[in-house]
PLY file of the C-alpha trace (Angstrom):
ply
format ascii 1.0
element vertex 293
property float x
property float y
property float z
element edge 292
property int vertex1
property int vertex2
end_header
-3.25 8.19 11.90
-3.51 5.34 9.41
-0.58 4.78 7.05
-2.01 5.89 3.71
-1.28 4.26 0.39
0.08 6.38 -2.41
-1.36 4.84 -5.56
-4.86 4.42 -6.89
-6.00 1.11 -8.38
-5.76 2.47 -11.95
-2.06 3.22 -11.41
-1.46 -0.23 -9.94
-3.22 -2.00 -12.79
-0.97 -0.14 -15.22
2.03 -1.78 -13.53
0.63 -5.24 -14.27
-0.31 -4.26 -17.83
3.27 -3.13 -18.46
4.58 -6.40 -17.04
2.34 -8.35 -19.41
3.40 -6.25 -22.37
7.03 -7.10 -21.61
6.10 -10.79 -21.66
4.01 -10.61 -24.83
6.40 -13.01 -26.61
5.55 -15.53 -23.86
1.79 -15.00 -23.31
0.58 -15.56 -19.74
-2.46 -17.42 -21.09
-4.17 -18.31 -24.32
-6.07 -15.03 -24.66
-5.25 -11.90 -26.62
-3.68 -9.10 -24.55
-6.34 -6.39 -23.96
-5.44 -2.70 -23.70
-8.12 -1.41 -21.31
-11.00 -0.36 -23.60
-14.48 -0.45 -22.05
-16.58 -3.34 -23.37
-20.17 -4.41 -22.82
-20.28 -8.02 -21.61
-23.05 -10.44 -20.66
-23.68 -9.87 -16.94
-24.56 -13.55 -16.47
-21.00 -14.49 -17.47
-19.52 -12.32 -14.70
-18.78 -13.77 -11.27
-17.06 -12.68 -8.06
-13.50 -13.58 -7.14
-13.86 -16.39 -4.54
-10.73 -15.07 -2.80
-12.06 -11.52 -2.48
-11.55 -10.54 1.19
-14.74 -8.47 1.33
-17.73 -10.74 1.88
-20.38 -8.44 3.42
-22.27 -5.76 1.46
-24.72 -3.40 3.13
-28.16 -4.06 1.60
-29.41 -0.49 2.04
-26.40 1.17 0.38
-26.50 -1.48 -2.37
-30.15 -0.59 -3.09
-29.28 3.10 -3.17
-26.50 2.44 -5.68
-28.88 0.35 -7.81
-31.38 3.25 -7.90
-28.58 5.64 -8.91
-27.51 3.30 -11.74
-31.11 3.13 -12.98
-31.16 6.92 -13.31
-27.60 7.76 -14.36
-26.24 4.45 -15.66
-22.98 2.82 -14.54
-20.52 5.72 -14.39
-17.41 3.66 -13.60
-16.95 0.30 -15.36
-15.96 -2.78 -13.39
-12.62 -4.51 -14.04
-12.66 -8.23 -14.86
-10.26 -10.95 -15.89
-11.13 -13.20 -18.84
-11.33 -16.80 -17.68
-12.23 -20.09 -19.45
-15.69 -20.03 -17.83
-16.47 -16.32 -18.07
-15.21 -13.12 -16.45
-13.96 -12.95 -12.86
-14.22 -9.60 -11.08
-10.96 -7.92 -10.15
-12.53 -4.66 -8.94
-16.13 -3.49 -8.69
-18.10 -6.33 -7.11
-20.41 -3.85 -5.34
-21.22 -2.14 -8.67
-21.77 -5.56 -10.26
-24.24 -6.55 -7.52
-26.11 -3.26 -7.92
-26.36 -3.78 -11.69
-27.78 -7.25 -11.07
-30.40 -5.68 -8.77
-31.33 -3.31 -11.63
-31.93 -6.30 -13.88
-29.31 -5.23 -16.43
-28.41 -7.81 -19.06
-25.03 -6.28 -19.93
-22.43 -4.44 -17.89
-19.64 -2.03 -18.85
-16.29 -3.63 -18.07
-12.58 -3.31 -18.72
-11.34 -6.80 -19.57
-7.82 -7.78 -18.50
-5.64 -10.84 -18.97
-3.73 -11.34 -15.74
-2.09 -14.45 -14.35
-3.46 -16.08 -11.19
-0.52 -14.65 -9.24
-1.23 -11.12 -10.49
-4.94 -11.44 -9.66
-4.10 -12.56 -6.13
-1.70 -9.64 -5.67
-4.21 -7.11 -7.01
-6.92 -8.50 -4.72
-4.73 -7.93 -1.66
-3.60 -4.48 -2.82
-7.18 -3.37 -3.55
-8.15 -4.52 -0.06
-5.22 -2.54 1.40
-6.59 0.62 -0.21
-9.81 0.51 1.79
-9.99 3.44 4.19
-11.50 1.44 7.06
-8.50 -0.85 7.54
-6.62 -0.51 10.82
-2.77 -0.47 10.91
-2.59 -4.17 11.85
-4.75 -5.19 8.89
-2.57 -3.11 6.58
0.60 -4.66 8.03
-0.79 -8.20 7.67
-1.78 -7.50 4.06
1.72 -6.26 3.23
3.28 -9.26 5.00
1.05 -11.59 2.98
2.25 -10.00 -0.27
5.83 -10.63 0.79
5.38 -14.16 2.16
3.04 -15.65 -0.44
4.30 -13.93 -3.59
7.99 -13.54 -2.83
7.99 -9.75 -3.00
10.73 -7.77 -1.28
10.01 -4.62 0.73
11.25 -2.61 -2.26
8.82 -4.37 -4.63
5.88 -3.91 -2.25
6.80 -0.24 -1.88
6.82 0.08 -5.68
3.40 -1.60 -5.96
1.85 0.65 -3.30
3.62 3.86 -4.26
5.22 4.15 -0.82
8.79 4.40 0.47
10.60 1.26 1.59
10.90 2.72 5.11
7.10 3.16 5.30
6.64 -0.52 4.40
9.27 -1.56 6.96
7.59 0.52 9.69
4.22 -1.02 8.90
5.49 -4.62 9.10
7.48 -3.89 12.26
4.35 -3.37 14.37
3.50 -7.07 13.92
6.38 -7.80 16.32
4.38 -6.25 19.16
2.83 -8.55 21.76
-0.69 -9.92 21.04
-2.42 -7.86 23.75
-0.87 -4.68 22.33
-1.84 -5.61 18.77
-5.41 -6.16 19.99
-5.51 -2.59 21.36
-4.34 -1.29 17.95
-7.07 -3.28 16.21
-9.66 -1.75 18.57
-8.44 1.75 17.74
-7.12 2.42 21.24
-3.56 2.86 19.98
-2.57 4.70 16.79
0.02 3.69 14.23
2.25 6.50 15.51
2.11 5.03 19.03
2.74 1.52 17.71
5.94 2.55 15.89
7.37 3.86 19.17
6.29 0.84 21.23
8.28 -1.47 18.95
11.46 -0.15 20.59
10.28 -1.52 23.95
11.04 -5.26 23.85
10.29 -6.01 27.50
6.80 -7.55 27.58
5.48 -6.17 30.92
6.76 -2.66 30.13
5.34 -2.69 26.58
1.94 -3.84 27.85
1.99 -1.28 30.69
2.67 1.54 28.23
0.02 0.30 25.81
-2.63 0.27 28.54
-1.52 3.73 29.66
-1.95 5.07 26.11
-5.49 3.65 25.97
-6.47 4.83 29.45
-4.79 8.24 29.70
-4.98 9.17 26.01
-1.24 9.78 25.77
-0.11 11.72 22.72
2.68 10.32 20.55
4.99 12.98 21.98
4.07 11.97 25.56
4.85 8.35 24.71
8.21 9.29 23.18
9.21 10.96 26.46
8.11 7.91 28.48
10.04 5.51 26.24
13.17 7.71 26.21
13.07 7.78 30.00
12.68 3.98 30.26
15.41 3.26 27.71
17.82 5.73 29.30
17.64 8.29 26.54
16.43 11.09 28.78
19.80 12.82 29.06
20.20 15.69 26.69
22.81 15.03 24.06
24.92 17.56 22.28
23.16 18.59 19.09
25.37 17.99 16.06
26.01 20.91 13.76
23.62 20.78 10.83
24.62 21.43 7.23
24.16 25.00 6.04
20.94 26.02 4.28
22.88 26.21 1.01
24.12 22.61 1.39
20.65 21.40 2.34
19.22 23.09 -0.77
21.90 21.36 -2.85
20.96 17.96 -1.38
17.25 18.63 -2.03
17.98 19.55 -5.66
20.17 16.45 -6.08
17.40 14.30 -4.60
14.85 15.81 -6.99
17.09 15.31 -10.03
18.04 11.72 -9.19
14.58 10.72 -7.99
15.89 8.88 -4.93
16.93 9.44 -1.32
20.15 11.45 -0.89
21.75 11.81 2.55
24.56 14.08 3.73
26.74 13.44 6.76
29.00 16.32 7.77
29.01 20.03 7.06
30.13 22.55 4.45
33.80 21.85 5.03
33.86 18.05 5.19
31.47 15.11 4.92
29.95 12.39 2.79
26.96 12.18 0.45
25.05 8.90 0.16
22.79 8.10 -2.81
20.29 5.25 -2.32
19.28 2.78 -5.04
17.00 -0.27 -4.78
17.52 -2.29 -7.95
19.78 -2.69 -10.98
17.38 -0.59 -13.06
17.42 2.10 -10.38
21.23 2.12 -10.41
21.31 2.34 -14.22
18.87 5.27 -14.13
21.01 7.13 -11.58
24.14 6.37 -13.62
22.55 7.93 -16.70
21.39 10.98 -14.73
24.82 11.61 -13.20
26.87 11.07 -16.37
24.45 12.62 -18.84
26.19 15.33 -20.87
0 1
1 2
2 3
3 4
4 5
5 6
6 7
7 8
8 9
9 10
10 11
11 12
12 13
13 14
14 15
15 16
16 17
17 18
18 19
19 20
20 21
21 22
22 23
23 24
24 25
25 26
26 27
27 28
28 29
29 30
30 31
31 32
32 33
33 34
34 35
35 36
36 37
37 38
38 39
39 40
40 41
41 42
42 43
43 44
44 45
45 46
46 47
47 48
48 49
49 50
50 51
51 52
52 53
53 54
54 55
55 56
56 57
57 58
58 59
59 60
60 61
61 62
62 63
63 64
64 65
65 66
66 67
67 68
68 69
69 70
70 71
71 72
72 73
73 74
74 75
75 76
76 77
77 78
78 79
79 80
80 81
81 82
82 83
83 84
84 85
85 86
86 87
87 88
88 89
89 90
90 91
91 92
92 93
93 94
94 95
95 96
96 97
97 98
98 99
99 100
100 101
101 102
102 103
103 104
104 105
105 106
106 107
107 108
108 109
109 110
110 111
111 112
112 113
113 114
114 115
115 116
116 117
117 118
118 119
119 120
120 121
121 122
122 123
123 124
124 125
125 126
126 127
127 128
128 129
129 130
130 131
131 132
132 133
133 134
134 135
135 136
136 137
137 138
138 139
139 140
140 141
141 142
142 143
143 144
144 145
145 146
146 147
147 148
148 149
149 150
150 151
151 152
152 153
153 154
154 155
155 156
156 157
157 158
158 159
159 160
160 161
161 162
162 163
163 164
164 165
165 166
166 167
167 168
168 169
169 170
170 171
171 172
172 173
173 174
174 175
175 176
176 177
177 178
178 179
179 180
180 181
181 182
182 183
183 184
184 185
185 186
186 187
187 188
188 189
189 190
190 191
191 192
192 193
193 194
194 195
195 196
196 197
197 198
198 199
199 200
200 201
201 202
202 203
203 204
204 205
205 206
206 207
207 208
208 209
209 210
210 211
211 212
212 213
213 214
214 215
215 216
216 217
217 218
218 219
219 220
220 221
221 222
222 223
223 224
224 225
225 226
226 227
227 228
228 229
229 230
230 231
231 232
232 233
233 234
234 235
235 236
236 237
237 238
238 239
239 240
240 241
241 242
242 243
243 244
244 245
245 246
246 247
247 248
248 249
249 250
250 251
251 252
252 253
253 254
254 255
255 256
256 257
257 258
258 259
259 260
260 261
261 262
262 263
263 264
264 265
265 266
266 267
267 268
268 269
269 270
270 271
271 272
272 273
273 274
274 275
275 276
276 277
277 278
278 279
279 280
280 281
281 282
282 283
283 284
284 285
285 286
286 287
287 288
288 289
289 290
290 291
291 292
């Protein structure tokens, strides 16, 4: 199963718009801040982002889209960034190419005013949202966001609408050995398998298990048993007493109200409750929620 991404592009673009609005007293460039209205712009002034990861476009499907646009028009406008020499595509290059095939002189577009850093981030995030990416490609895209743009795991999680633990799990598979990563890229090993293999740090054992997954079609559960046996976790441990249903319901309600992870250690008689926060703003929000009268 591929690790899905929680936000659509529209939601992500809103994040960058809000950031720009906060900086309106210090404009990111010389242009007026746009608010997302659809405009008709000269198609000859539009050009592709040279750093767009996607380079190949199927000619047959492009022709089919062009025929559809001839009949129904462009249903979804493209998104562009205003530049000194025209408009650079942020999202919708395939639609733009189809419109060019139709011979259109103008194209419906939403014009934005993002910084070069924001454009680069959006380009990577849009690429991450493609359904045909394998877990390694997703992990490398996330790692690139962190390394090149100085984003923490928390910030990347916020951008993608995912939990911090999901981001951490995705990046962790890059620590696997190259031969194992290659099997993941070929679709022989799932993301669920990869997360378990990370616990096996011995190279020959990790590779042996990876090949066994590919050959014998081991389920994730089968792999868990194999790894537990190898790491000496096969012995049954005493199951700790779980909190009562009433306490669990209380924790769930607290988690819903505070909008963050809440963990309980202990039982009805004695224990501790942990409330997670990931930034100063997050802490302030929780403070207000707890002390609100």
